[in-house]
C-alpha positions as CSV (number, residue, x, y, z in Angstrom):
1,M,89.7,-46.7,-25.5
2,P,87.3,-48.5,-23.1
3,P,83.6,-47.9,-23.7
4,R,81.9,-45.3,-21.5
5,S,79.5,-46.6,-19.0
6,R,76.0,-45.2,-19.2
7,T,74.2,-44.2,-16.0
8,R,70.5,-44.9,-16.1
9,Q,68.6,-41.9,-14.8
10,Q,65.8,-42.7,-12.5
11,P,62.4,-41.0,-13.1
12,V,61.6,-38.2,-10.7
13,R,58.5,-38.9,-8.7
14,E,56.4,-36.1,-7.6
15,P,55.2,-36.3,-4.0
16,S,51.6,-37.5,-3.8
17,P,49.2,-34.9,-2.5
18,S,48.0,-35.3,0.9
19,P,44.4,-36.5,1.0
20,S,41.8,-33.7,1.3
21,P,39.8,-33.7,4.5
22,V,36.4,-35.2,4.1
23,V,33.7,-32.6,4.8
24,S,30.2,-33.7,5.3
25,E,27.4,-31.9,3.4
26,N,26.0,-30.6,6.7
27,E,29.3,-29.1,7.7
28,S,29.7,-27.4,4.3
29,I,26.2,-25.9,4.6
30,E,26.9,-24.7,8.1
31,E,30.1,-23.0,7.0
32,T,28.3,-21.2,4.2
33,I,25.6,-20.0,6.5
34,S,28.0,-18.7,9.1
35,Q,30.0,-16.8,6.5
36,G,26.9,-15.2,5.1
37,E,25.6,-14.1,8.5
38,G,28.3,-11.4,8.9
39,D,28.3,-10.2,5.3
40,D,25.3,-7.9,5.7
41,Y,27.0,-6.0,8.5
42,E,30.6,-6.0,7.0
43,N,29.4,-4.5,3.8
44,L,27.4,-1.7,5.4
45,D,28.9,1.8,5.3
46,D,29.3,3.6,8.6
47,D,26.5,6.0,7.8
48,Q,24.2,3.4,6.3
49,E,21.4,2.1,8.5
50,P,20.8,-1.6,8.2
51,T,17.3,-2.7,7.0
52,L,15.1,-4.5,9.4
53,E,15.6,-7.8,7.5
54,S,19.3,-7.8,8.6
55,A,19.1,-6.0,11.8
56,M,15.7,-7.0,13.2
57,P,15.1,-10.8,12.9
58,E,11.8,-12.5,13.6
59,S,13.0,-13.0,17.2
60,S,12.3,-9.3,17.7
61,I,8.6,-10.0,17.9
62,E,8.8,-13.1,20.1
63,G,6.4,-12.8,23.0
64,L,4.3,-10.2,21.2
65,K,0.8,-10.7,19.8
66,E,-0.4,-9.2,16.5
67,I,-3.6,-7.4,17.3
68,G,-4.5,-5.8,14.0
69,N,-7.5,-8.1,13.7
70,L,-9.1,-6.4,16.7
71,A,-9.3,-3.1,14.8
72,C,-11.3,-1.6,11.9
73,W,-9.0,-0.6,9.1
74,T,-9.8,2.2,6.6
75,V,-7.6,3.9,4.0
76,S,-8.0,7.3,2.4
77,S,-8.2,5.8,-1.1
78,A,-7.4,2.5,-2.8
79,K,-7.1,1.2,-6.3
80,P,-9.6,-1.7,-6.9
81,G,-8.0,-4.9,-5.9
82,N,-5.3,-3.2,-3.8
83,G,-7.0,-2.3,-0.6
84,V,-7.0,-3.1,3.1
85,E,-7.3,-6.9,2.4
86,Q,-4.0,-6.9,0.5
87,L,-2.3,-4.6,3.0
88,R,-3.2,-7.0,5.8
89,D,-2.2,-10.2,3.9
90,E,0.9,-11.9,5.1
91,N,2.1,-12.2,1.5
92,T,4.3,-9.2,0.9
93,N,3.9,-9.7,-2.9
94,L,0.5,-8.1,-2.3
95,F,0.1,-4.4,-1.4
96,W,-2.2,-1.5,-0.8
97,Q,-2.1,1.1,-3.5
98,S,-3.6,4.5,-2.9
99,D,-5.7,6.2,-5.6
100,G,-6.1,9.8,-4.7
101,P,-4.4,13.0,-3.7
102,Q,-1.7,13.2,-1.0
103,P,-1.4,12.8,1.9
104,H,-2.4,9.1,2.0
105,T,-3.6,7.7,5.2
106,I,-4.2,4.3,6.9
107,N,-6.5,4.4,9.9
108,I,-6.5,1.6,12.5
109,H,-9.4,2.1,15.0
110,F,-9.7,-0.2,18.1
111,A,-13.0,-0.6,20.0
112,K,-11.2,-0.3,23.3
113,R,-7.9,1.1,24.4
114,V,-4.9,-1.1,23.6
115,F,-1.2,-1.1,24.6
116,V,0.9,-1.1,21.4
117,R,4.5,-2.3,21.8
118,K,5.6,-2.5,18.2
119,I,4.4,-1.2,14.8
120,R,6.1,-2.4,11.7
121,M,5.5,-2.0,7.9
122,Y,6.9,-3.6,4.8
123,L,8.3,-1.3,2.1
124,D,10.1,-2.4,-1.1
125,F,11.8,0.3,-3.2
126,E,13.3,-2.2,-5.7
127,N,9.8,-3.3,-6.8
128,D,7.8,-0.1,-6.1
129,E,10.2,2.7,-7.0
130,S,8.2,6.0,-7.2
131,Y,5.4,4.4,-5.2
132,T,7.7,3.9,-2.2
133,P,7.2,6.4,0.7
134,T,10.0,8.8,1.6
135,R,8.3,10.7,4.5
136,M,5.7,9.3,6.8
137,S,4.2,10.2,10.2
138,I,2.4,8.1,12.9
139,L,-0.4,9.8,14.8
140,S,-2.3,8.5,17.8
141,G,-5.4,9.5,19.8
142,T,-8.8,8.4,21.2
143,G,-10.4,9.6,17.9
144,Y,-9.8,11.8,14.9
145,H,-10.5,14.9,16.9
146,D,-7.4,14.6,19.1
147,L,-4.8,12.9,17.0
148,Q,-1.2,13.7,18.1
149,E,2.0,13.0,16.2
150,V,4.0,10.2,17.7
151,T,6.9,10.1,15.3
152,T,8.0,11.1,11.8
153,M,10.2,8.9,9.6
154,N,12.2,9.6,6.5
155,F,13.2,6.7,4.2
156,E,15.9,6.3,1.5
157,Q,15.1,3.3,-0.7
158,P,13.8,1.1,2.1
159,S,13.6,-2.6,1.7
160,G,11.9,-5.1,4.1
161,W,10.2,-4.7,7.4
162,I,10.6,-1.3,9.0
163,N,10.1,-0.8,12.8
164,V,8.4,2.4,14.0
165,P,10.2,3.7,17.0
166,L,7.9,3.9,20.1
167,D,10.4,4.5,22.9
168,G,9.4,7.4,25.1
169,V,6.0,8.1,23.6
170,H,3.0,9.5,25.4
171,E,2.4,8.5,29.1
172,D,4.5,5.3,29.0
173,L,7.8,7.0,28.7
174,K,9.8,4.1,30.3
175,S,7.9,1.1,29.0
176,G,8.0,2.1,25.3
177,R,4.3,1.3,24.9
178,L,1.7,3.4,23.1
179,R,-1.7,3.5,24.8
180,T,-4.3,4.3,22.1
181,F,-7.7,3.8,20.5
182,L,-6.7,5.1,17.0
183,I,-3.5,4.9,15.0
184,Q,-3.1,6.8,11.8
185,V,-0.3,6.3,9.3
186,C,0.1,9.4,7.1
187,I,2.3,9.3,4.0
188,H,3.3,12.7,2.9
189,A,5.7,12.1,0.0
190,N,7.1,9.3,-2.2
191,H,10.4,8.7,-4.0
192,Q,10.9,10.5,-7.3
193,N,7.9,12.7,-6.4
194,G,5.5,9.8,-7.0
195,K,1.8,10.5,-6.5
196,D,0.3,7.3,-5.2
197,T,1.9,4.9,-2.7
198,H,2.5,1.2,-2.0
199,V,2.6,-0.4,1.4
200,R,3.1,-4.2,1.4
201,G,2.4,-4.9,5.0
202,L,1.4,-3.2,8.3
203,Q,1.3,-5.0,11.6
204,I,0.5,-3.9,15.2
205,F,1.9,-5.8,18.2
206,S,1.1,-5.8,21.9
207,D,2.6,-7.5,25.0
208,E,-0.3,-6.5,27.2
209,P,-2.8,-9.5,27.8
210,S,-5.7,-7.1,28.1
211,S,-5.1,-5.9,24.6
212,F,-5.7,-9.3,23.1
213,N,-8.4,-10.8,25.2
214,P,-9.4,-14.1,23.5
215,D,-13.1,-13.2,24.2
216,E,-12.7,-9.9,22.3
217,V,-14.8,-9.7,19.1
218,P,-12.9,-7.9,16.3
219,F,-14.5,-5.4,14.0
220,T,-16.2,-7.2,11.0
221,S,-18.1,-4.5,9.3
222,K,-18.2,-0.8,8.5
223,K,-21.5,-0.5,10.4
224,V,-19.8,-1.4,13.6
225,F,-17.2,1.2,12.9
226,A,-19.8,3.8,12.2
227,E,-21.5,3.1,15.5
228,L,-18.2,3.6,17.3
229,E,-17.8,7.0,15.7
230,L,-21.2,8.0,17.0
231,R,-20.3,7.4,20.7
């Protein structure tokens, strides 16, 4: 019987993977940023209002001038080391903390009438918890004797910069500008029935050149403010 021939089996070669496209570091970063930009809106529920950090970028204050330095600022009460200076500091790790009975107030008194286009404040429930306001009203007038309510706002665990709506207030119904000498922020209640409150920033903006005259001398002392009250 003739010997059987043996067929040598060739090894099966797997197809080599196609080379991966080379992506530069800049392209990778850009893709990550573009994907992240839409996440904040996609993850929001229909009945959930976006925070100012996601809905109102810094471009929303372009062309506006912060005029808070032209006013005299007073508060109803303050814990030592957490007063107006900390409230006005650009560092939102600092804050004003009240130290007295409710309601808590912030008074912003200008030496002359100003045209306010935007008011915004920084609140942070994650860090402040029961110190975070839940109900707040904004009042305006020529002095304390004729303050009128501009708007009332309710908050649910706010985080970031919050815009105060000024559309259709007072005489400038179409322009959305508030003409005023005195602005009062009144905090009526806090989360979890907290007693005292935290506000980590409060800014006043104008787009009217006469409201931020470079020759204007801002308030620098309580004496000047007292003289204003005696007019």
